[in-house]
DRENLUM-822614 format. One line per 8 residues: number of its first residue (from 1); their letters; for each residue x, y, z of N, C-alpha, C. Coordinates in steps of 0.2 Angstrom, whole numbers, plus 5000, padded with zeros to 4 digits. Layout:
N
NUM) a) X/Y/Z/X/Y/Z/X/Y/Z  ...
This chain:
303
1) mkipcite) 5000/5369/5329/5006/5370/5325/5004/5367/5318  5005/5372/5313/5004/5370/5306/5009/5365/5304  5007/5360/5300/5011/5355/5296/5011/5356/5289  5017/5359/5286/5017/5360/5279/5018/5354/5275  5014/5353/5270/5014/5347/5266/5014/5350/5259  5020/5352/5256/5020/5355/5250/5022/5351/5244  5027/5346/5246/5029/5342/5240/5027/5335/5241  5028/5331/5236/5026/5324/5236/5029/5320/5242
9) eslyrpea) 5035/5322/5244/5038/5319/5250/5034/5319/5256  5030/5324/5256/5025/5324/5262/5021/5318/5263  5020/5314/5258/5017/5307/5259/5020/5303/5264  5027/5304/5265/5030/5300/5270/5033/5303/5276  5030/5309/5278/5031/5312/5284/5028/5307/5290  5031/5306/5295/5029/5302/5301/5021/5303/5302  5019/5309/5303/5012/5310/5304/5008/5308/5299  5009/5308/5293/5005/5306/5287/5005/5298/5287
17) rrwrerms) 5011/5295/5288/5011/5288/5288/5007/5285/5294  5008/5288/5300/5004/5285/5306/4997/5286/5305  4995/5292/5302/4988/5293/5301/4985/5287/5296  4988/5286/5290/4985/5281/5286/4985/5274/5289  4990/5273/5292/4991/5266/5295/4985/5265/5300  4983/5270/5304/4978/5269/5309/4971/5270/5306  4970/5272/5300/4964/5272/5297/4961/5265/5296  4965/5260/5296/4963/5253/5296/4960/5251/5302
25) lleplgdv) 4960/5255/5307/4957/5253/5314/4950/5256/5314  4948/5260/5309/4942/5263/5309/4937/5260/5305  4931/5260/5306/4926/5257/5302/4920/5262/5300  4918/5262/5294/4913/5267/5292/4906/5265/5295  4902/5269/5296/4895/5268/5299/4890/5268/5294  4885/5264/5294/4879/5264/5290/4880/5260/5284  4876/5261/5279/4876/5257/5273/4880/5260/5267  4881/5266/5267/4885/5269/5262/4890/5274/5264
33) vvvlpcsm) 4895/5275/5261/4900/5280/5262/4900/5286/5256  4900/5292/5258/4900/5297/5253/4907/5300/5253  4911/5299/5248/4918/5302/5247/4917/5309/5244  4921/5314/5248/4921/5321/5246/4928/5323/5245  4929/5329/5242/4936/5332/5241/4937/5336/5247  4944/5337/5249/4946/5341/5255/4945/5348/5253  4947/5352/5258/4947/5359/5257/4953/5363/5260  4954/5369/5258/4960/5372/5261/4959/5374/5268
41) rkpysqsk) 4953/5375/5270/4951/5377/5277/4950/5371/5281  4953/5371/5287/4952/5366/5292/4949/5369/5299  4945/5365/5302/4942/5359/5300/4938/5360/5293  4937/5354/5290/4934/5355/5283/4927/5358/5284  4923/5356/5289/4916/5358/5290/4915/5365/5290  4921/5369/5291/4920/5376/5292/4922/5380/5285  4923/5375/5280/4924/5378/5273/4917/5379/5269  4917/5384/5264/4911/5385/5261/4909/5379/5257
49) shsifmka) 4913/5375/5254/4911/5369/5250/4908/5364/5255  4911/5363/5260/4909/5357/5265/4902/5359/5268  4901/5366/5269/4895/5368/5272/4889/5367/5267  4891/5367/5261/4886/5365/5256/4885/5357/5256  4890/5353/5256/4890/5346/5255/4886/5344/5261  4887/5346/5267/4884/5344/5273/4876/5344/5274  4874/5349/5270/4866/5350/5269/4863/5344/5266  4867/5340/5262/4865/5334/5259/4867/5328/5263
57) tkgyqeai) 4873/5328/5266/4876/5322/5268/4874/5321/5276  4871/5325/5279/4870/5324/5286/4866/5318/5287  4869/5314/5292/4866/5307/5294/4869/5301/5290  4874/5303/5286/4878/5298/5282/4885/5298/5283  4888/5292/5282/4896/5292/5284/4899/5296/5278  4903/5301/5280/4907/5305/5275/4915/5303/5276  4918/5302/5270/4925/5301/5270/4928/5306/5265  4933/5310/5268/4936/5316/5264/4942/5314/5262
65) ltspfgvc) 4943/5314/5255/4949/5312/5252/4954/5318/5252  4960/5316/5254/4965/5321/5254/4972/5318/5254  4977/5322/5251/4984/5320/5251/4988/5325/5255  4992/5323/5259/4996/5317/5260/4993/5312/5265  4987/5313/5268/4985/5309/5273/4980/5303/5271  4978/5303/5265/4974/5298/5262/4966/5299/5263  4964/5298/5269/4956/5298/5270/4955/5301/5277  4950/5305/5277/4948/5308/5284/4941/5307/5285
73) premerty) 4939/5302/5289/4932/5302/5291/4929/5308/5294  4923/5310/5293/4921/5317/5295/4922/5317/5303  4921/5312/5306/4921/5312/5314/4929/5314/5316  4934/5313/5312/4941/5314/5314/4943/5320/5312  4939/5325/5309/4942/5331/5306/4945/5336/5311  4944/5335/5317/4946/5340/5322/4952/5337/5326  4954/5331/5324/4960/5327/5327/4967/5329/5324  4972/5330/5328/4978/5331/5326/4981/5325/5323
81) piqaydts) 4984/5325/5317/4987/5331/5313/4982/5333/5308  4977/5330/5306/4973/5332/5301/4970/5339/5301  4969/5341/5307/4966/5348/5308/4972/5353/5307  4978/5351/5306/4984/5356/5306/4988/5356/5300  4986/5352/5295/4991/5352/5289/4989/5357/5284  4994/5359/5280/4993/5365/5276/4996/5362/5269  4992/5362/5264/4994/5360/5257/4989/5363/5252  4991/5363/5246/4988/5366/5240/4982/5361/5238
89) ttgdwshe) 4976/5363/5236/4971/5359/5233/4969/5361/5226  4974/5360/5222/4973/5361/5215/4969/5356/5211  4969/5350/5214/4965/5344/5211/4969/5340/5206  4975/5342/5205/4980/5338/5201/4984/5334/5205  4984/5327/5204/4987/5322/5208/4992/5318/5204  4998/5317/5208/5003/5313/5205/5002/5306/5205  5005/5302/5201/5004/5294/5201/5005/5292/5209  5010/5294/5212/5012/5292/5219/5006/5294/5224
97) eikvtgec) 5004/5300/5223/4998/5302/5227/4992/5298/5226  4990/5296/5220/4985/5292/5218/4985/5285/5221  4991/5282/5221/4992/5276/5223/4992/5275/5231  4995/5280/5234/4995/5280/5242/4989/5281/5244  4985/5287/5242/4979/5289/5244/4974/5283/5242  4974/5281/5236/4969/5276/5234/4969/5269/5239  4975/5267/5240/4976/5261/5245/4973/5262/5251  4974/5268/5254/4971/5270/5261/4964/5270/5260
105) lkdyigdk) 4961/5274/5255/4954/5274/5254/4950/5267/5254  4953/5263/5249/4951/5256/5248/4950/5252/5255  4956/5253/5259/4956/5249/5265/4951/5252/5270  4950/5258/5270/4945/5261/5275/4938/5259/5273  4936/5260/5266/4929/5258/5264/4927/5251/5265  4932/5246/5264/4930/5239/5264/4925/5237/5259  4920/5234/5262/4914/5232/5257/4908/5236/5257  4909/5242/5260/4903/5247/5260/4902/5250/5252
113) eviahvsg) 4896/5251/5251/4894/5255/5245/4896/5262/5245  4898/5265/5239/4901/5271/5239/4898/5276/5234  4896/5282/5237/4894/5288/5232/4900/5292/5232  4903/5293/5226/4909/5298/5226/4907/5304/5223  4907/5310/5227/4905/5316/5225/4912/5320/5223  4915/5318/5218/4922/5321/5217/4923/5322/5210  4929/5326/5208/4931/5327/5202/4938/5328/5201  4941/5328/5195/4948/5329/5195/4952/5323/5197
121) gyrevcee) 4958/5325/5201/4962/5320/5204/4959/5316/5209  4954/5318/5212/4950/5315/5217/4946/5309/5214  4943/5311/5208/4940/5306/5204/4944/5300/5202  4950/5302/5199/4955/5297/5197/4956/5292/5202  4957/5294/5208/4958/5290/5214/4953/5285/5215  4947/5287/5215/4941/5283/5216/4940/5278/5210  4941/5281/5204/4940/5276/5198/4945/5271/5198  4951/5272/5200/4956/5266/5200/4955/5262/5206
129) ylpdaiyt) 4953/5264/5212/4953/5260/5218/4946/5258/5220  4940/5261/5218/4933/5260/5220/4929/5259/5213  4930/5253/5210/4927/5253/5203/4920/5253/5203  4916/5251/5209/4909/5251/5209/4906/5257/5212  4910/5262/5213/4907/5269/5216/4902/5272/5211  4897/5275/5214/4892/5279/5210/4895/5286/5210  4895/5290/5204/4898/5296/5204/4892/5301/5203  4893/5307/5207/4887/5312/5207/4889/5319/5205
137) cedgrpts) 4896/5319/5202/4898/5326/5200/4900/5325/5193  4896/5327/5188/4897/5326/5181/4900/5332/5178  4899/5338/5181/4901/5344/5177/4908/5347/5180  4911/5343/5184/4918/5345/5187/4917/5350/5193  4911/5352/5195/4910/5357/5200/4906/5353/5206  4909/5351/5211/4905/5347/5216/4899/5351/5219  4900/5358/5220/4895/5362/5223/4890/5365/5219  4890/5363/5213/4885/5366/5208/4878/5363/5210
145) wesmdklk) 4873/5367/5208/4866/5364/5209/4865/5357/5206  4867/5356/5200/4866/5350/5196/4870/5344/5200  4876/5345/5202/4880/5340/5206/4876/5339/5213  4874/5344/5216/4871/5343/5223/4864/5339/5222  4861/5341/5217/4854/5338/5216/4855/5330/5215  4860/5329/5211/4862/5322/5209/4864/5318/5216  4868/5321/5220/4870/5318/5226/4864/5317/5231  4860/5322/5231/4854/5321/5236/4849/5315/5233
153) nalkgynk) 4849/5315/5227/4845/5309/5224/4848/5302/5225  4854/5302/5224/4858/5296/5226/4857/5293/5233  4857/5298/5237/4857/5296/5245/4850/5294/5247  4845/5296/5243/4838/5294/5245/4837/5286/5246  4841/5283/5242/4841/5275/5243/4844/5272/5249  4847/5276/5253/4850/5274/5259/4847/5277/5266  4847/5273/5271/4845/5275/5277/4850/5279/5281  4847/5284/5284/4852/5288/5288/4853/5285/5295
161) vswkerrl) 4859/5287/5298/4861/5284/5305/4859/5289/5310  4856/5287/5315/4854/5292/5321/4860/5296/5324  4858/5302/5326/4863/5306/5329/4867/5303/5335  4863/5299/5339/4866/5296/5345/4871/5290/5343  4870/5287/5337/4874/5282/5335/4880/5285/5332  4879/5290/5328/4885/5294/5325/4890/5297/5331  4887/5300/5336/4891/5303/5341/4895/5297/5345  4892/5291/5347/4896/5286/5350/4901/5283/5345
169) halrsiar) 4900/5283/5339/4904/5280/5334/4910/5285/5333  4909/5292/5333/4914/5297/5333/4919/5297/5339  4916/5296/5345/4920/5296/5351/4925/5290/5351  4922/5284/5349/4926/5278/5349/4931/5278/5343  4929/5281/5338/4934/5282/5332/4940/5286/5334  4939/5291/5338/4945/5295/5340/4949/5291/5345  4946/5287/5350/4949/5283/5355/4954/5278/5351  4951/5275/5346/4954/5270/5342/4961/5273/5339
177) yqfntpda) 4960/5278/5336/4966/5282/5333/4971/5283/5338  4969/5287/5343/4974/5289/5348/4978/5284/5352  4974/5278/5353/4977/5273/5357/4979/5267/5353  4978/5267/5346/4980/5263/5341/4978/5255/5342  4972/5255/5344/4969/5248/5345/4961/5249/5345  4957/5244/5342/4950/5244/5342/4948/5243/5349  4952/5240/5354/4950/5239/5361/4949/5246/5364  4951/5251/5362/4950/5258/5365/4943/5260/5365
185) dalipdgs) 4939/5256/5362/4931/5258/5362/4929/5258/5369  4933/5254/5373/4931/5253/5381/4931/5260/5384  4935/5264/5382/4935/5271/5385/4929/5275/5384  4925/5273/5380/4918/5276/5379/4913/5271/5380  4911/5269/5386/4906/5264/5387/4899/5266/5385  4895/5261/5384/4888/5262/5382/4885/5266/5388  4881/5271/5386/4878/5275/5391/4882/5281/5394  4888/5282/5391/4892/5288/5393/4888/5294/5391
193) kvvgrfsk) 4890/5299/5396/4887/5306/5395/4892/5310/5393  4891/5315/5388/4896/5320/5386/4893/5327/5388  4898/5330/5391/4896/5337/5394/4901/5342/5391  4899/5348/5389/4904/5353/5387/4902/5355/5380  4904/5361/5378/4903/5364/5372/4909/5364/5367  4915/5365/5370/4921/5365/5367/4925/5358/5369  4929/5359/5374/4932/5353/5376/4926/5349/5380  4926/5342/5379/4920/5338/5381/4922/5333/5386
201) rilqnkeq) 4919/5333/5392/4920/5328/5397/4916/5322/5396  4919/5316/5396/4916/5310/5396/4915/5307/5403  4908/5306/5404/4906/5304/5411/4902/5297/5410  4903/5293/5416/4899/5287/5416/4898/5286/5424  4891/5286/5425/4889/5286/5432/4892/5292/5436  4892/5298/5433/4894/5304/5436/4901/5304/5438  4905/5299/5435/4912/5299/5436/4916/5301/5429  4921/5305/5430/4924/5307/5423/4929/5302/5421
209) iatllfdn) 4929/5300/5415/4933/5296/5412/4939/5299/5409  4937/5305/5405/4942/5308/5401/4939/5315/5399  4943/5319/5396/4941/5325/5392/4943/5325/5385  4939/5326/5380/4941/5327/5373/4943/5334/5372  4949/5335/5371/4951/5342/5371/4950/5345/5364  4947/5352/5365/4945/5355/5359/4951/5357/5354  4957/5359/5357/4963/5361/5353/4966/5356/5349  4966/5349/5351/4970/5344/5347/4965/5338/5345
217) gfyslnlr) 4959/5338/5348/4955/5332/5347/4957/5326/5350  4961/5326/5355/4963/5320/5358/4960/5320/5365  4960/5313/5368/4958/5313/5375/4963/5314/5380  4961/5317/5385/4966/5318/5391/4962/5314/5397  4966/5309/5400/4963/5304/5404/4962/5307/5411  4957/5304/5415/4957/5305/5422/4959/5298/5425  4959/5297/5431/4961/5291/5434/4957/5285/5432  4950/5286/5431/4945/5281/5429/4947/5279/5422
225) ggeilrdv) 4949/5284/5418/4951/5282/5411/4957/5278/5411  4962/5280/5416/4968/5276/5417/4967/5269/5418  4962/5267/5422/4960/5260/5424/4957/5257/5418  4954/5260/5414/4951/5257/5408/4957/5255/5403  4962/5260/5402/4967/5260/5398/4972/5254/5400  4972/5253/5407/4976/5247/5410/4973/5241/5408  4967/5240/5408/4963/5234/5406/4964/5233/5399  4964/5238/5395/4965/5237/5388/4972/5235/5386
233) gvkwveid) 4977/5237/5390/4983/5234/5390/4988/5238/5385  4987/5245/5384/4991/5249/5380/4993/5255/5384  4999/5258/5381/5001/5264/5384/5002/5264/5392  5005/5259/5394/5006/5258/5401/5014/5259/5403  5015/5262/5409/5022/5262/5412/5022/5259/5419  5026/5254/5420/5027/5251/5426/5032/5254/5430  5031/5256/5436/5036/5259/5441/5037/5255/5447  5042/5256/5451/5043/5252/5457/5044/5256/5463
241) fdlktstv) 5041/5262/5464/5041/5267/5469/5035/5270/5471  5034/5273/5477/5028/5277/5478/5029/5284/5475  5023/5286/5472/5023/5292/5469/5022/5298/5474  5027/5302/5474/5026/5308/5479/5025/5315/5476  5027/5315/5469/5026/5321/5465/5023/5319/5458  5022/5324/5454/5019/5323/5448/5024/5322/5442  5030/5319/5444/5035/5318/5439/5037/5311/5440  5037/5307/5434/5040/5300/5434/5047/5301/5431
249) fapgvlda) 5052/5299/5434/5059/5299/5432/5061/5292/5429  5065/5292/5423/5066/5286/5420/5070/5281/5424  5074/5282/5429/5077/5277/5433/5072/5273/5437  5066/5276/5438/5061/5272/5442/5057/5268/5438  5058/5268/5431/5053/5264/5427/5056/5257/5426  5052/5252/5428/5053/5245/5427/5052/5242/5420  5047/5245/5417/5045/5242/5410/5040/5247/5407  5039/5247/5401/5034/5252/5397/5032/5249/5391
257) dpgivpkd) 5026/5250/5389/5024/5248/5382/5028/5251/5377  5031/5246/5373/5036/5249/5367/5032/5253/5362  5026/5253/5362/5022/5257/5357/5021/5265/5359  5024/5266/5365/5023/5273/5367/5028/5278/5364  5025/5284/5362/5030/5289/5359/5029/5295/5363  5033/5300/5362/5033/5306/5366/5026/5310/5365  5023/5312/5370/5017/5316/5370/5011/5311/5370  5012/5305/5370/5006/5300/5371/5003/5301/5378
265) evvvlrkg) 4997/5299/5378/4993/5299/5385/4995/5292/5387  4997/5292/5394/4999/5285/5397/4996/5284/5404  4996/5278/5406/4994/5276/5413/5000/5273/5416  5001/5276/5422/5007/5274/5426/5005/5269/5432  5008/5263/5432/5006/5257/5436/5011/5255/5441  5009/5253/5447/5013/5250/5452/5010/5243/5454  5013/5238/5452/5010/5231/5454/5003/5230/5451  5002/5233/5445/4996/5233/5442/4991/5238/5444
273) evmgvgka) 4992/5242/5449/4988/5247/5452/4989/5254/5448  4984/5257/5447/4984/5264/5443/4987/5269/5448  4993/5272/5447/4995/5277/5451/4994/5284/5448  4994/5284/5442/4993/5291/5439/4992/5291/5431  4990/5296/5428/4989/5297/5421/4993/5303/5419  4995/5303/5413/4999/5309/5411/5002/5309/5404  5006/5313/5402/5009/5313/5395/5017/5310/5396  5018/5306/5391/5025/5303/5390/5030/5308/5387
281) vlnggemk) 5036/5309/5390/5041/5313/5388/5046/5309/5384  5047/5303/5385/5051/5298/5381/5047/5293/5378  5050/5289/5373/5046/5284/5371/5047/5278/5375  5043/5272/5374/5044/5267/5379/5050/5264/5380  5054/5263/5374/5061/5260/5375/5066/5264/5379  5065/5271/5377/5070/5276/5381/5068/5276/5389  5062/5275/5390/5060/5275/5397/5064/5269/5401  5064/5263/5398/5067/5257/5401/5075/5258/5401
289) rsgngvav) 5078/5261/5396/5085/5261/5395/5088/5267/5399  5085/5273/5399/5088/5279/5402/5089/5279/5409  5095/5281/5411/5097/5282/5418/5096/5288/5421  5093/5293/5417/5091/5299/5420/5086/5303/5416  5083/5308/5418/5078/5312/5414/5071/5310/5416  5066/5314/5414/5059/5313/5415/5056/5308/5410  5052/5304/5412/5049/5299/5408/5042/5301/5407  5038/5303/5412/5031/5305/5411/5030/5311/5416
297) klrhrkk) 5026/5315/5413/5023/5321/5417/5016/5319/5419  5014/5319/5425/5008/5317/5427/5003/5323/5427  4997/5321/5426/4991/5326/5426/4987/5325/5433  4986/5318/5434/4982/5316/5440/4986/5310/5443  4987/5310/5449/4990/5304/5453/4986/5302/5459  4986/5296/5460/4983/5293/5466/4986/5296/5473  4983/5299/5477/4986/5301/5483/4984/5297/5490
């Protein structure tokens, strides 16, 4: 589903606010961050401009500057809602866009060194919030031969990050965003195996933990993933009855994580034991208060 972001008020859409807030959970990888402009086409890597950028930036941390979402690390570009928003890319930024986006970018970058391959409004953001950045686009055209040569030369002073490190970092970054905690790294243990071309299955010791879905970039948990999520202590629903069907009704909910929102991936517990995993229909508070209705639709349940 496309998310239209046409006016400045889009900065305060719930999806955009949640995205910017959760970027503080993510950490750039490597010694340098390359800041790039966004593109009309999503995911960005399928656009003409980013196909050019990526020939130079492969092996380095990339952060894509965009309004109204602030910043998108390359590894997050297929995750909802960043893969579904629709906005103009004129390069002209309002004062409010510069402020909101700049604060998000600065928070994400931290103390990393920065190469800013940007122009126009994107550069205004970087100049105001990243005063020590190195700029590699001097002619206003990031994809020009001159700009790309300058970017390649600037990157020669930094070490690349291995493919294995980048893949593990990407999988854990998505988990952090989805479950709103750095502790969600536990869902992607060291030594995990990733299988699949589109939707990717996450395996450990031949047991499936979750599936990273191609259509929205989120994890769909298996029971083993539910056990890890229980130990992390987020997105849990406590019930007081034996599950006989794949539906959890609100009257049977004893307690629930107040951070749950509809469509969240959750783990259903009874006396601390994992009974099932699935999608929330209500938020955590509604699950506790409601006297009727469906609270969770299960995908897997213990039989």
